[in-house]
VOROBA-134236 format. One line per field, with one value per residue: residue number from 1; x, y, z of N, C-alpha, C in turn; residue in three letters; chain. Coordinates in steps of 0.02 Angstrom, whole numbers. Example, Ala and Ser with C-alpha at 12.3 -4.5 7.8 and 13.67 -1.06 7.14 Angstrom:
pos = (1,2)
n.east = (660,642)
n.north = (-284,-112)
n.up = (390,354)
ca.east = (615,684)
ca.north = (-225,-53)
ca.up = (390,357)
c.east = (660,645)
c.north = (-165,2)
c.up = (390,394)
code = (ALA,SER)
unit = (A,A)
//
This chain:
pos = (1,2,3,4,5,6,7,8,9,10,11,12,13,14,15,16,17,18,19,20,21,22,23,24,25,26,27,28,29,30,31,32,33,34,35,36,37,38,39,40,41,42,43,44,45,46,47,48,49,50,51,52,53,54,55,56,57,58,59,60,61,62,63,64,65,66,67,68,69,70,71,72,73,74,75,76,77,78,79,80,81,82,83,84,85,86,87,88,89,90,91,92,93,94,95,96,97,98,99,100,101,102,103,104,105,106,107,108,109,110,111,112,113,114,115,116,117,118,119,120,121,122,123,124,125,126,127,128,129,130,131,132,133,134,135,136,137,138,139,140,141,142,143,144,145,146,147,148,149,150,151,152,153,154,155,156,157,158,159,160,161,162,163,164,165,166,167,168,169,170,171,172,173,174,175,176,177,178,179,180,181,182,183,184,185,186,187,188,189,190,191,192,193,194,195,196,197,198,199,200,201,202,203,204,205,206,207,208,209,210,211,212,213,214,215,216,217,218,219,220,221,222,223,224,225,226,227,228,229,230,231,232,233,234,235,236,237,238,239,240,241,242,243,244,245,246,247,248,249,250,251,252,253,254,255,256,257,258,259,260,261,262,263,264,265,266,267,268,269,270,271,272,273,274,275,276,277,278,279,280,281,282,283,284,285,286,287,288,289,290,291,292,293,294,295,296,297,298,299,300,301,302,303,304,305,306,307,308,309,310)
n.east = (-226,-77,76,187,161,122,272,333,283,343,456,493,445,534,655,611,613,769,819,762,847,968,973,933,1049,1139,1103,1117,1278,1316,1253,1329,1478,1459,1484,1575,1668,1829,1813,1800,1704,1565,1576,1449,1436,1392,1477,1619,1720,1669,1687,1805,1822,1790,1863,1971,1958,1909,2008,2105,2005,1881,1790,1786,1645,1631,1520,1504,1521,1678,1653,1550,1435,1423,1314,1184,1193,1112,1101,1103,981,1071,1177,1111,1081,1172,1217,1103,1143,1254,1359,1357,1260,1331,1265,1269,1161,1052,988,1062,1125,980,924,909,803,695,717,720,785,889,836,898,1042,1061,1161,1156,1255,1257,1145,1142,1167,1040,1004,1077,1078,1104,978,958,949,889,801,895,903,1000,1102,1239,1380,1356,1252,1144,998,1002,935,989,938,839,903,1072,1214,1335,1401,1529,1631,1628,1734,1729,1602,1624,1688,1594,1543,1616,1622,1511,1516,1626,1560,1466,1529,1583,1478,1446,1553,1603,1718,1818,1825,1907,2018,1937,1920,2025,2080,1980,2014,2128,2111,2018,2097,2176,2069,2016,2130,2139,2032,2079,2181,2125,2048,2149,2206,2092,2063,2162,2119,1976,1815,1833,1735,1693,1673,1586,1606,1501,1363,1389,1468,1422,1394,1559,1580,1499,1539,1674,1649,1641,1629,1525,1445,1368,1373,1310,1431,1521,1674,1721,1636,1638,1580,1413,1370,1244,1286,1408,1369,1260,1342,1437,1337,1309,1438,1434,1371,1442,1622,1696,1859,1901,1882,1809,1823,1773,1836,1985,1967,1949,2071,2018,1906,1972,2065,1986,1895,2031,2026,1938,1966,1962,2017,2067,2051,2040,1968,1920,1764,1787,1704,1699,1818,1973,2076,2202,2286,2242,2074,2117,2242,2210,2109,2223,2287,2170,2167,2292,2274,2190,2238,2306,2197,2175)
n.north = (-1206,-1232,-1331,-1277,-1131,-1114,-1138,-1044,-923,-938,-929,-793,-727,-783,-703,-591,-570,-577,-460,-381,-401,-382,-246,-190,-235,-167,-42,-39,-44,56,154,107,150,288,300,270,340,429,567,719,728,839,987,1075,1191,1254,1342,1390,1297,1170,1163,1156,1043,941,972,903,757,716,731,748,710,772,932,1081,1193,1349,1487,1610,1767,1835,1959,1937,1851,1695,1618,1700,1737,1749,1680,1737,1686,1630,1583,1463,1389,1335,1264,1175,1100,1045,878,854,919,996,1041,1136,1103,1142,1255,1342,1446,1490,1524,1399,1332,1409,1378,1262,1107,992,862,703,754,824,847,836,890,907,828,693,712,797,799,853,987,1155,1266,1435,1570,1686,1781,1895,2035,2110,2222,2211,2244,2153,2093,2149,2178,2041,1916,1841,1676,1568,1444,1397,1380,1385,1231,1182,1215,1134,1036,876,860,933,830,738,789,790,645,638,686,620,468,513,537,430,340,416,370,236,127,230,224,172,249,396,360,348,484,529,492,558,679,677,654,773,863,810,821,967,973,910,984,1134,1072,1031,1158,1240,1154,1198,1322,1318,1351,1508,1684,1737,1848,1858,1950,1903,1806,1663,1568,1480,1300,1297,1331,1244,1131,1147,1185,1318,1473,1576,1736,1832,1976,2105,2142,2202,2184,2298,2411,2542,2520,2569,2722,2647,2523,2507,2529,2425,2338,2354,2320,2178,2156,2159,2089,1963,1954,1956,1959,1952,1976,1869,1901,1891,1931,2035,2157,2352,2458,2564,2494,2410,2468,2553,2444,2358,2484,2452,2337,2238,2109,2081,1926,1844,1728,1641,1600,1565,1522,1600,1592,1620,1751,1708,1569,1413,1304,1217,1295,1400,1370,1341,1430,1501,1424,1447,1591,1574,1537,1648,1687,1585)
n.up = (-3265,-3383,-3370,-3423,-3427,-3260,-3213,-3291,-3242,-3103,-3126,-3169,-3036,-2966,-3040,-3010,-2879,-2875,-2928,-2859,-2723,-2768,-2780,-2669,-2601,-2669,-2619,-2478,-2496,-2535,-2441,-2350,-2396,-2414,-2290,-2241,-2343,-2401,-2367,-2284,-2139,-2122,-2023,-1911,-1767,-1610,-1521,-1486,-1396,-1426,-1541,-1525,-1456,-1555,-1687,-1618,-1593,-1716,-1773,-1926,-2005,-2021,-2054,-1976,-1929,-1848,-1862,-1797,-1803,-1732,-1628,-1562,-1461,-1425,-1375,-1405,-1523,-1686,-1816,-1992,-2143,-2247,-2177,-2077,-2157,-2218,-2113,-2106,-2196,-2182,-2104,-1950,-1834,-1700,-1530,-1398,-1291,-1146,-1176,-1243,-1382,-1418,-1536,-1601,-1580,-1640,-1792,-1910,-1925,-1966,-1872,-1879,-1894,-1791,-1648,-1473,-1354,-1213,-1168,-1128,-974,-937,-802,-727,-747,-699,-625,-622,-456,-519,-634,-754,-878,-988,-1064,-1195,-1292,-1477,-1500,-1425,-1344,-1204,-1108,-955,-950,-827,-824,-833,-943,-981,-974,-995,-913,-794,-782,-808,-852,-969,-1043,-1049,-1136,-1251,-1262,-1330,-1443,-1496,-1512,-1618,-1728,-1734,-1774,-1895,-1971,-1953,-1977,-1941,-1814,-1720,-1716,-1673,-1543,-1484,-1495,-1424,-1312,-1268,-1278,-1162,-1068,-1043,-1006,-882,-818,-809,-724,-619,-549,-523,-412,-346,-313,-233,-131,-52,36,83,15,10,3,-151,-296,-430,-586,-689,-732,-765,-707,-661,-677,-658,-516,-454,-463,-399,-293,-240,-173,-225,-284,-408,-503,-626,-731,-868,-944,-1043,-1008,-890,-737,-676,-551,-473,-462,-407,-297,-267,-252,-151,-51,-71,-21,106,161,112,91,-1,-86,-225,-371,-509,-660,-854,-972,-972,-882,-880,-842,-730,-673,-608,-527,-430,-378,-306,-216,-120,-72,-143,-270,-431,-556,-711,-782,-927,-1016,-1144,-1230,-1367,-1496,-1460,-1440,-1432,-1449,-1388,-1344,-1229,-1203,-1161,-1040,-954,-929,-864,-748,-686,-661,-559,-445,-342,-273,-203)
ca.east = (-149,-38,137,256,136,170,349,364,258,383,534,454,445,619,694,609,660,832,828,743,873,1020,938,935,1128,1177,1081,1143,1333,1306,1261,1403,1516,1465,1474,1659,1712,1863,1788,1783,1615,1556,1500,1442,1443,1365,1507,1714,1722,1624,1742,1888,1844,1760,1926,2029,1916,1906,2072,2091,1942,1815,1800,1722,1649,1593,1533,1490,1579,1715,1621,1467,1423,1383,1244,1133,1205,1066,1125,1057,962,1122,1219,1051,1061,1247,1180,1057,1169,1296,1321,1335,1277,1354,1233,1293,1101,1017,953,1107,1106,919,908,905,734,674,709,707,867,873,851,960,1100,1080,1177,1136,1298,1234,1073,1137,1150,1005,977,1132,1090,1085,949,974,885,829,825,911,876,1044,1116,1290,1394,1318,1188,1082,966,956,918,1017,882,854,961,1117,1211,1398,1416,1601,1640,1648,1785,1690,1541,1651,1729,1553,1503,1666,1622,1443,1553,1654,1487,1420,1576,1596,1425,1472,1621,1613,1778,1873,1803,1967,2033,1908,1916,2090,2094,1948,2043,2187,2065,1973,2157,2202,2009,2021,2197,2125,1979,2120,2240,2061,2032,2210,2194,2020,2067,2210,2096,1914,1788,1845,1677,1713,1632,1598,1580,1446,1329,1416,1514,1379,1451,1629,1553,1472,1615,1730,1627,1678,1582,1527,1401,1359,1357,1320,1472,1539,1765,1749,1609,1630,1516,1377,1364,1215,1322,1435,1314,1239,1425,1447,1286,1326,1492,1414,1364,1501,1659,1728,1933,1947,1811,1821,1798,1757,1896,2020,1934,1955,2120,1976,1860,2017,2073,1936,1880,2057,2021,1878,1986,1933,2084,2033,2085,2004,1953,1884,1748,1792,1655,1728,1873,2021,2135,2276,2300,2161,2043,2196,2292,2178,2112,2295,2281,2135,2178,2357,2254,2163,2293,2330,2109,2159)
ca.north = (-1185,-1286,-1351,-1221,-1077,-1131,-1140,-970,-871,-940,-904,-730,-725,-767,-662,-514,-571,-588,-401,-346,-413,-368,-173,-187,-248,-94,29,-37,-43,152,186,88,165,343,327,254,359,461,623,747,738,942,992,1138,1204,1335,1377,1369,1232,1112,1166,1122,946,903,942,843,705,692,750,764,680,812,1009,1087,1256,1379,1531,1663,1827,1859,1996,1925,1804,1639,1603,1739,1769,1727,1675,1737,1646,1605,1522,1420,1334,1301,1205,1102,1047,977,814,835,973,990,1091,1119,1094,1166,1321,1387,1463,1496,1514,1325,1296,1424,1355,1219,1083,907,821,659,773,873,798,884,857,867,774,640,749,855,788,888,1070,1210,1311,1497,1598,1743,1792,1973,2046,2182,2246,2215,2186,2170,2059,2177,2150,1980,1891,1792,1644,1520,1379,1399,1344,1344,1150,1152,1246,1092,987,815,885,950,767,701,832,756,593,617,702,525,422,549,547,331,329,430,334,178,117,276,234,164,347,430,322,365,546,570,473,599,742,671,646,835,895,776,844,1037,948,873,1052,1152,1036,1037,1247,1238,1140,1244,1362,1299,1401,1601,1734,1750,1888,1855,1990,1893,1744,1620,1519,1424,1256,1295,1349,1195,1061,1148,1194,1388,1530,1654,1788,1854,2035,2072,2181,2189,2204,2338,2447,2542,2514,2654,2723,2614,2441,2505,2535,2359,2300,2364,2289,2114,2154,2176,2000,1899,1989,1927,1981,1930,1963,1845,1916,1842,1953,2103,2253,2401,2484,2597,2454,2350,2508,2556,2386,2381,2526,2442,2280,2179,2116,2057,1888,1826,1659,1671,1550,1535,1524,1616,1580,1648,1794,1676,1504,1364,1303,1208,1352,1479,1350,1330,1515,1521,1396,1504,1646,1555,1520,1700,1690,1533)
ca.up = (-3300,-3400,-3334,-3435,-3396,-3207,-3241,-3341,-3196,-3034,-3152,-3160,-2985,-2954,-3065,-2993,-2808,-2864,-2947,-2767,-2669,-2795,-2774,-2568,-2584,-2686,-2591,-2424,-2498,-2571,-2383,-2302,-2435,-2403,-2210,-2229,-2369,-2359,-2381,-2215,-2124,-2126,-1935,-1878,-1718,-1599,-1457,-1478,-1353,-1464,-1608,-1519,-1447,-1613,-1717,-1569,-1600,-1793,-1801,-1992,-2050,-2005,-2055,-1916,-1936,-1808,-1902,-1776,-1790,-1649,-1586,-1563,-1385,-1484,-1347,-1409,-1586,-1702,-1898,-2052,-2186,-2304,-2130,-2065,-2252,-2194,-2034,-2134,-2265,-2136,-2094,-1912,-1803,-1639,-1508,-1310,-1260,-1090,-1194,-1286,-1450,-1428,-1629,-1636,-1560,-1691,-1839,-1943,-1946,-1984,-1837,-1894,-1891,-1722,-1591,-1423,-1314,-1159,-1182,-1056,-906,-920,-738,-705,-780,-663,-624,-573,-447,-541,-719,-776,-927,-1000,-1147,-1204,-1358,-1520,-1472,-1381,-1255,-1182,-1021,-928,-892,-768,-822,-833,-995,-990,-935,-994,-862,-770,-853,-808,-911,-1050,-1050,-1065,-1204,-1304,-1293,-1356,-1517,-1519,-1528,-1660,-1768,-1760,-1826,-1979,-2017,-1908,-1995,-1894,-1725,-1646,-1715,-1639,-1455,-1425,-1490,-1369,-1216,-1261,-1247,-1081,-998,-1026,-969,-804,-781,-784,-677,-537,-549,-489,-357,-288,-287,-201,-79,-6,64,76,8,4,-34,-229,-334,-530,-637,-732,-687,-815,-693,-588,-670,-626,-456,-415,-463,-370,-203,-263,-147,-250,-316,-468,-500,-702,-753,-930,-945,-1073,-994,-816,-698,-648,-466,-458,-493,-364,-219,-260,-261,-83,-7,-66,9,175,184,68,104,-64,-95,-267,-422,-564,-755,-917,-1003,-952,-860,-877,-780,-671,-627,-559,-469,-398,-338,-276,-180,-65,-43,-199,-326,-495,-595,-752,-778,-977,-1021,-1193,-1296,-1438,-1531,-1426,-1489,-1443,-1405,-1404,-1284,-1181,-1173,-1111,-974,-895,-906,-806,-687,-639,-617,-493,-375,-285,-254,-145)
c.east = (-107,15,189,247,150,241,365,351,317,453,529,463,499,648,662,634,739,856,809,816,952,1009,941,1012,1139,1149,1132,1244,1323,1323,1327,1461,1518,1485,1561,1700,1771,1859,1768,1730,1629,1529,1514,1420,1423,1424,1580,1710,1700,1673,1795,1879,1806,1837,1977,2017,1917,1982,2068,2031,1879,1833,1754,1728,1598,1590,1509,1558,1622,1676,1556,1474,1383,1321,1177,1151,1151,1098,1081,1022,1016,1153,1160,1024,1117,1235,1142,1082,1236,1298,1310,1326,1245,1311,1248,1222,1103,1036,1015,1104,1042,874,883,845,689,666,704,778,833,890,901,1033,1126,1107,1149,1201,1309,1174,1088,1150,1132,988,1022,1129,1062,1019,947,917,848,858,831,919,958,1052,1199,1294,1360,1273,1114,1067,979,966,978,964,895,880,1029,1153,1299,1434,1477,1655,1658,1676,1760,1630,1558,1667,1639,1526,1549,1643,1545,1461,1587,1600,1460,1472,1583,1524,1435,1505,1647,1695,1853,1856,1860,2001,2006,1924,1978,2123,2043,1978,2113,2169,2041,2036,2161,2129,2010,2078,2188,2094,2039,2158,2191,2071,2088,2197,2138,2038,2134,2167,2018,1857,1794,1799,1733,1654,1634,1559,1521,1421,1352,1468,1492,1399,1512,1612,1549,1528,1646,1727,1643,1606,1571,1460,1420,1345,1338,1348,1494,1639,1753,1689,1633,1588,1493,1397,1332,1236,1376,1423,1275,1292,1448,1407,1298,1387,1495,1404,1398,1547,1722,1810,1958,1869,1844,1803,1774,1819,1927,1989,1960,2017,2068,1947,1916,2055,2033,1895,1935,2075,1978,1916,1991,1985,2026,2054,2037,2010,1887,1843,1761,1749,1656,1789,1933,2075,2195,2254,2232,2129,2080,2209,2253,2143,2166,2278,2250,2168,2251,2293,2193,2194,2285,2253,2129,2210)
c.north = (-1230,-1268,-1274,-1157,-1067,-1096,-1052,-912,-877,-911,-805,-710,-725,-728,-581,-513,-562,-510,-374,-347,-380,-278,-161,-198,-186,-35,31,-40,30,174,166,125,234,365,307,259,385,520,632,749,837,944,1062,1142,1261,1363,1332,1298,1160,1103,1113,1046,907,896,927,792,686,709,771,755,718,907,1029,1172,1295,1440,1619,1691,1832,1902,1993,1855,1756,1603,1640,1768,1747,1728,1696,1682,1592,1570,1466,1371,1321,1253,1151,1061,1012,942,820,920,970,1061,1068,1109,1164,1237,1359,1383,1464,1497,1454,1304,1334,1424,1277,1161,1020,864,744,696,807,812,844,845,863,847,716,663,798,846,842,972,1115,1256,1380,1541,1648,1739,1881,1976,2124,2189,2241,2205,2198,2138,2098,2175,2093,1966,1839,1724,1598,1459,1395,1362,1339,1300,1160,1168,1192,1045,928,812,906,881,732,719,797,700,578,637,654,516,447,541,462,330,353,378,280,152,155,259,219,224,391,410,342,436,575,544,524,680,740,669,730,899,867,822,904,1015,963,945,1101,1135,1022,1122,1240,1205,1157,1272,1337,1356,1489,1609,1742,1780,1862,1905,1970,1839,1694,1573,1471,1341,1237,1300,1280,1123,1060,1179,1275,1419,1567,1660,1789,1944,2042,2141,2156,2222,2252,2384,2497,2555,2577,2634,2661,2538,2458,2509,2461,2295,2297,2351,2234,2108,2147,2099,1939,1944,1970,1991,1998,1935,1938,1874,1865,1856,2005,2151,2278,2412,2529,2556,2428,2423,2531,2496,2369,2411,2514,2365,2224,2158,2088,1998,1869,1758,1665,1590,1529,1499,1537,1604,1620,1699,1746,1606,1459,1353,1286,1249,1392,1436,1343,1383,1536,1491,1443,1560,1626,1560,1597,1697,1642,1536)
c.up = (-3342,-3360,-3341,-3423,-3299,-3192,-3246,-3270,-3117,-3067,-3141,-3089,-2936,-2974,-3027,-2906,-2795,-2865,-2860,-2721,-2691,-2766,-2705,-2582,-2601,-2652,-2534,-2420,-2528,-2501,-2336,-2322,-2426,-2331,-2201,-2279,-2351,-2339,-2310,-2200,-2103,-2048,-1947,-1815,-1677,-1533,-1499,-1448,-1376,-1526,-1575,-1504,-1493,-1676,-1685,-1570,-1671,-1808,-1884,-2034,-2051,-2036,-2012,-1931,-1902,-1831,-1858,-1778,-1719,-1616,-1566,-1490,-1416,-1441,-1365,-1479,-1626,-1793,-1941,-2077,-2221,-2250,-2094,-2130,-2247,-2148,-2085,-2169,-2229,-2134,-2021,-1877,-1716,-1596,-1406,-1291,-1194,-1120,-1224,-1312,-1446,-1500,-1658,-1648,-1603,-1770,-1861,-1951,-1921,-1916,-1800,-1873,-1834,-1665,-1518,-1349,-1252,-1136,-1128,-986,-903,-841,-709,-712,-710,-660,-583,-545,-466,-624,-737,-844,-940,-1081,-1147,-1279,-1431,-1517,-1457,-1318,-1245,-1110,-1019,-891,-846,-779,-866,-894,-990,-969,-942,-945,-797,-807,-860,-824,-961,-1100,-1073,-1133,-1269,-1306,-1328,-1438,-1522,-1550,-1598,-1731,-1806,-1789,-1888,-1997,-1947,-1917,-1937,-1818,-1678,-1652,-1648,-1556,-1449,-1438,-1426,-1313,-1217,-1223,-1168,-1034,-995,-999,-905,-768,-747,-731,-584,-505,-507,-430,-310,-262,-228,-132,-6,56,43,63,29,-21,-101,-243,-433,-567,-678,-705,-731,-777,-638,-611,-644,-550,-406,-426,-427,-298,-205,-203,-178,-259,-354,-469,-585,-729,-831,-915,-973,-1048,-910,-784,-647,-576,-453,-450,-418,-287,-206,-257,-171,-33,-25,-28,99,193,150,47,41,-55,-158,-320,-499,-621,-808,-968,-952,-941,-873,-806,-724,-652,-591,-510,-416,-347,-291,-207,-125,-46,-108,-267,-396,-537,-653,-768,-860,-994,-1081,-1247,-1361,-1437,-1481,-1457,-1505,-1397,-1422,-1327,-1226,-1132,-1107,-1050,-937,-866,-842,-726,-661,-627,-552,-444,-334,-283,-194,-104)
code = (MET,GLY,THR,MET,LYS,LYS,ILE,ASN,ILE,ILE,LYS,LYS,VAL,LEU,TRP,ARG,SER,PHE,LEU,ALA,SER,VAL,LEU,ILE,THR,ALA,VAL,SER,ASP,VAL,SER,GLN,ALA,GLU,SER,ASP,SER,PRO,GLU,LYS,VAL,THR,ILE,TYR,VAL,VAL,ASN,TYR,PRO,LEU,LYS,TYR,PHE,ALA,GLU,ARG,ILE,ALA,GLY,GLY,HIS,ALA,LYS,VAL,VAL,PHE,PRO,VAL,PRO,PRO,ASP,CYS,ASP,PRO,ALA,TYR,TRP,VAL,PRO,ASP,ALA,ARG,THR,ILE,GLY,ALA,TYR,GLN,ARG,ALA,ASP,LEU,ILE,LEU,LEU,ASN,GLY,ALA,ASN,TYR,ALA,LYS,TRP,VAL,ARG,LYS,VAL,SER,LEU,PRO,ARG,SER,LYS,MET,VAL,ASP,THR,SER,ALA,LYS,PHE,LYS,ASP,ARG,TYR,ILE,THR,ALA,GLU,GLU,VAL,VAL,THR,HIS,SER,HIS,GLY,ALA,GLU,GLY,ALA,HIS,ALA,HIS,GLU,SER,LEU,ALA,PHE,THR,THR,TRP,LEU,ASP,PHE,ASP,LEU,ALA,ALA,ARG,GLN,ALA,ARG,ALA,ILE,THR,LYS,ALA,LEU,SER,ARG,LYS,LYS,PRO,LYS,LEU,HIS,ASP,THR,PHE,GLN,GLU,ASN,TYR,ALA,ALA,LEU,GLU,LYS,ASP,LEU,MET,ALA,LEU,ASP,GLY,GLU,ILE,LYS,VAL,ILE,VAL,SER,LYS,ASN,LYS,THR,PRO,PRO,LEU,LEU,ALA,SER,HIS,PRO,VAL,TYR,ASP,TYR,LEU,SER,ARG,ARG,TYR,GLY,LEU,ASN,MET,LYS,SER,VAL,HIS,TRP,GLU,PRO,ASP,GLU,ILE,PRO,SER,ALA,GLY,GLN,TRP,ILE,GLU,LEU,GLN,SER,ILE,LEU,LYS,GLN,HIS,PRO,ALA,ARG,TRP,MET,MET,TRP,GLU,GLY,GLU,PRO,SER,ARG,GLU,SER,ILE,GLU,LYS,LEU,LYS,SER,ILE,GLY,VAL,ASN,SER,LEU,VAL,PHE,ASN,PRO,CYS,GLY,SER,VAL,PRO,GLY,ASN,GLY,ASP,PHE,LEU,THR,VAL,MET,HIS,GLN,ASN,VAL,ASP,ASN,LEU,LYS,PRO,ALA,PHE)
unit = (A,A,A,A,A,A,A,A,A,A,A,A,A,A,A,A,A,A,A,A,A,A,A,A,A,A,A,A,A,A,A,A,A,A,A,A,A,A,A,A,A,A,A,A,A,A,A,A,A,A,A,A,A,A,A,A,A,A,A,A,A,A,A,A,A,A,A,A,A,A,A,A,A,A,A,A,A,A,A,A,A,A,A,A,A,A,A,A,A,A,A,A,A,A,A,A,A,A,A,A,A,A,A,A,A,A,A,A,A,A,A,A,A,A,A,A,A,A,A,A,A,A,A,A,A,A,A,A,A,A,A,A,A,A,A,A,A,A,A,A,A,A,A,A,A,A,A,A,A,A,A,A,A,A,A,A,A,A,A,A,A,A,A,A,A,A,A,A,A,A,A,A,A,A,A,A,A,A,A,A,A,A,A,A,A,A,A,A,A,A,A,A,A,A,A,A,A,A,A,A,A,A,A,A,A,A,A,A,A,A,A,A,A,A,A,A,A,A,A,A,A,A,A,A,A,A,A,A,A,A,A,A,A,A,A,A,A,A,A,A,A,A,A,A,A,A,A,A,A,A,A,A,A,A,A,A,A,A,A,A,A,A,A,A,A,A,A,A,A,A,A,A,A,A,A,A,A,A,A,A,A,A,A,A,A,A,A,A,A,A,A,A,A,A,A,A,A,A,A,A,A,A,A,A,A,A,A,A,A,A)
//
């Protein structure tokens, strides 16, 4: 092979290498530009606490969508095909974990976009003693399975879920890392203030027997040392004769003077409970968008509602 031919071959190889490096750099620059672009991150969530946390942390840098209708329990709601498609197209999909929103396991969602906000504390999940199936609301029959999922009612765990959101947002928008961290710090301060308030309230009267109208307070009970037993009553339904008999049986071994409800119970339920020495208080888990205020204002009201029981 002649010298000139060898030189031409070397030139072609070098030129191709140069073009390849330019292409790689361009792709890298486009990818970085996309992650740091001023456009808002589109986030789809499975419950209201995650929506609130994401909006607090992202500030004005994200569009956070919680598509569950107000008359549905997000834990048991099932989206239609169009809504599933919207989840699939989102930049981030925030999951609660602990078997919350079971529809997620039955559809195909992009794994790279999903963030299980409770994945880091799976070892702290609570397994209930029994599985109860009953029916209420637009979701129809559903089961309260062995794995408790209202993790955010332990405000320390809620802060950990918020931290997972912060990390996911920082990966999407690296240049906004400091902003997200600052917003997270303010949210964490609010959550831990709630945590401290409940601890102070509970410390005034250790472990008085309490009733829960529904088995959704497992994490709240464990975090704050509550002596609680659950029934399966709905605030908007009048308990049956059988349910009253069951309650009387529970009270013989667990002489509670307060029942904690997810929402405001009927006047009939309040009066009948009062006639047997049981008062009512509302502690709204806030899985759905509240009618008034936001997550923080609802939780402050919950804390105030707890005070008379202790």
